[in-house]
C-alpha positions in Angstrom: -111.4 82.9 84.1 -107.5 82.4 84.4 -106.0 84.9 86.4 -102.2 85.9 86.0 -100.2 87.2 89.6 -98.6 89.8 87.2 -102.0 90.9 86.0 -103.7 91.1 89.3 -100.5 93.3 90.2 -100.8 96.2 87.0 -104.7 95.9 88.1 -104.4 97.2 91.5 -104.8 100.5 89.4 -108.0 100.6 88.1 -110.7 102.8 87.1 -112.7 104.2 90.5 -116.2 104.1 88.9 -116.0 108.0 89.0 -114.5 109.3 86.6 -110.9 108.7 88.4 -108.4 106.4 89.0 -108.0 104.3 92.2 -104.9 103.0 93.7 -105.1 99.3 95.4 -101.7 99.7 96.9 -102.0 103.5 98.1 -102.1 102.5 101.7 -100.1 99.5 103.7 -103.4 98.6 105.0 -104.4 98.0 101.3 -101.1 96.7 100.4 -102.0 94.0 103.2 -105.3 93.4 102.0 -104.1 92.6 98.5 -101.6 90.4 99.3 -103.9 88.5 101.5 -106.7 88.3 98.7 -103.6 86.6 95.8 -103.2 84.1 98.7 -104.2 81.1 96.1 -101.8 83.0 93.3 -98.8 83.3 95.5 -99.2 79.8 97.2 -97.2 78.6 94.2 -94.4 81.1 94.3 -94.0 81.7 98.1 -95.1 78.5 99.7 -93.6 78.7 102.7 -94.3 82.4 103.1 -97.7 82.6 105.8 -99.0 85.0 103.3 -102.6 84.8 105.1 -100.7 86.6 108.1 -98.5 88.7 106.3 -98.7 92.3 107.5 -97.3 95.1 104.9 -95.3 98.0 106.1 -94.5 101.1 104.3 -91.3 100.0 103.1 -93.1 96.8 101.4 -96.1 98.8 100.2 -93.5 100.7 98.3 -91.4 97.8 97.1 -94.4 96.1 95.3 -95.6 99.7 94.0 -92.2 100.6 92.4 -92.4 96.9 91.3 -95.8 97.5 89.9 -94.6 100.5 87.7 -91.7 98.2 86.2 -94.6 95.7 85.0 -97.0 98.3 83.9 -93.7 100.0 81.6 -93.1 96.6 80.1 -96.9 95.6 79.4 -96.8 99.4 77.7 -94.1 97.9 75.4 -95.5 94.9 75.1 -98.5 96.3 73.5 -97.2 99.0 71.2 -97.7 100.4 68.9 -100.8 100.3 70.5 -101.7 103.2 72.9 -100.8 101.7 76.9 -102.8 102.1 79.5 -103.9 105.8 80.3 -103.3 106.1 83.6 -99.4 106.3 83.6 -98.8 106.6 79.7 -97.3 110.1 80.5 -94.8 108.7 83.3 -93.7 105.3 82.5 -90.7 103.8 83.2 -88.1 103.7 80.8 -88.3 99.9 79.7 -84.5 99.2 80.1 -85.0 100.3 83.6 -88.0 98.3 84.0 -86.4 95.2 83.0 -83.2 96.0 85.5 -85.3 96.5 88.1 -87.4 93.3 87.3 -84.4 91.1 87.4 -83.0 92.6 90.4 -85.8 92.0 92.3 -85.9 88.6 91.1 -82.2 88.1 92.0 -83.0 89.1 95.3 -84.0 85.3 96.9 -81.8 82.6 95.7 -83.7 79.4 95.2 -82.7 75.7 94.2 -84.9 73.3 92.5 -86.0 70.4 94.6 -87.4 67.0 93.4 -90.8 66.1 95.6 -91.8 62.7 94.8 -94.3 61.0 97.2 -94.6 57.2 97.0 -97.5 57.2 95.3 -98.0 60.2 93.1 -96.1 61.8 90.4 -92.5 63.5 90.8 -92.8 67.6 90.9 -90.3 70.5 91.3 -90.5 73.4 94.0 -88.6 75.7 94.9 -86.1 75.6 98.2 -85.6 79.3 99.2 -82.3 80.5 101.0 -83.7 83.8 102.2 -85.2 84.5 105.7 -87.1 87.6 104.9 -90.7 87.1 103.5 -90.5 90.7 102.6 -87.9 89.8 100.1 -89.4 86.6 99.2 -92.4 88.2 98.2 -91.3 90.9 96.1 -89.2 88.2 94.6 -92.1 86.3 93.8 -94.3 88.6 92.1 -91.0 89.7 90.0 -90.8 86.1 89.0 -94.1 86.0 88.1 -93.8 89.3 85.7 -91.0 87.5 84.2 -92.9 84.1 83.6 -96.0 86.1 82.1 -93.4 88.4 79.7 -91.8 85.4 78.3 -94.7 83.1 78.1 -97.1 82.8 75.3 -99.7 85.0 77.3 -97.5 87.5 76.2 -98.8 87.7 72.5 -102.6 88.3 73.9 -102.0 91.3 76.2 -104.1 94.4 75.3 -104.8 97.9 76.9 -108.6 98.3 77.1 -109.6 101.3 74.9 -113.1 101.9 76.8 -113.7 105.2 77.9 -112.6 106.0 81.1 -111.0 102.3 81.5 -107.3 101.8 82.8 -107.0 97.9 82.6 -104.5 95.7 80.6 -106.0 92.5 79.6 -105.3 88.8 78.1 -107.6 88.9 75.0 -109.2 85.0 75.5 -110.9 85.6 72.0 -110.6 86.5 68.3 -113.2 89.5 68.3 -112.5 90.7 72.1 -111.9 94.4 72.3 -112.3 95.4 75.9 -111.2 93.6 79.1 -114.9 92.9 80.0 -118.7 93.2 79.2 -119.2 96.7 80.4 -116.5 98.3 79.2 -118.0 97.4 75.7 -121.6 98.6 76.5 -119.6 101.8 77.6 -117.4 101.8 74.3 -120.2 101.2 71.7 -122.3 103.8 74.0 -119.5 106.4 72.8 -119.4 105.2 69.7 -123.6 105.8 69.5 -123.2 109.1 70.9 -120.3 110.3 68.7 -122.1 109.2 65.6 -125.5 111.3 66.7 -123.7 114.3 67.3 -121.7 114.4 64.2 -125.0 113.7 62.4 -126.7 116.6 64.2 -124.1 119.1 63.7 -124.2 118.0 59.8 -120.6 116.5 60.0 -119.6 113.0 58.6 -120.6 110.2 60.4 -117.7 108.5 61.9 -117.7 104.3 61.2 
């Protein structure tokens, strides 16, 4: 299954398996673990930053969290008029503020395209950074990844999972997909079955 860095960022808010919501970025240690887990996805965006050695401090953690808030607000705009993820539907950042924050974060790292053309191989472009601070470069890379996603073709397939207790966004991979993963589908079908049984037992109309 294809992975997108922007989707991985918003998915740091997730169902905790016990009826609540977990935040993988709740601590600097958690942020460090998440950054290192995204090493392969980040490699194409921040090639000169030693992601495997990066240790998040509280300022970096807060920077990633605020960027996540902006991206989740824009994801909610994408899926509208369908409901957004229930994890933060009641406290979404305004869309214009979210877009401004995303663009500002991306602009903090001055970059220039460079042509790389090995003697035996095809030419390719890479980005040369003029920024020395690895924290700034990481936040800018996350912002660029979100901009790439939101302006790309995958945006049209973005959905908010409607299964009970799920708070995830996902990219729809086939025409009939309704939930982010099979377990959510099983839970949604079970909830529907229970609802029909309860309606029938109460003598009311049976929902479809």
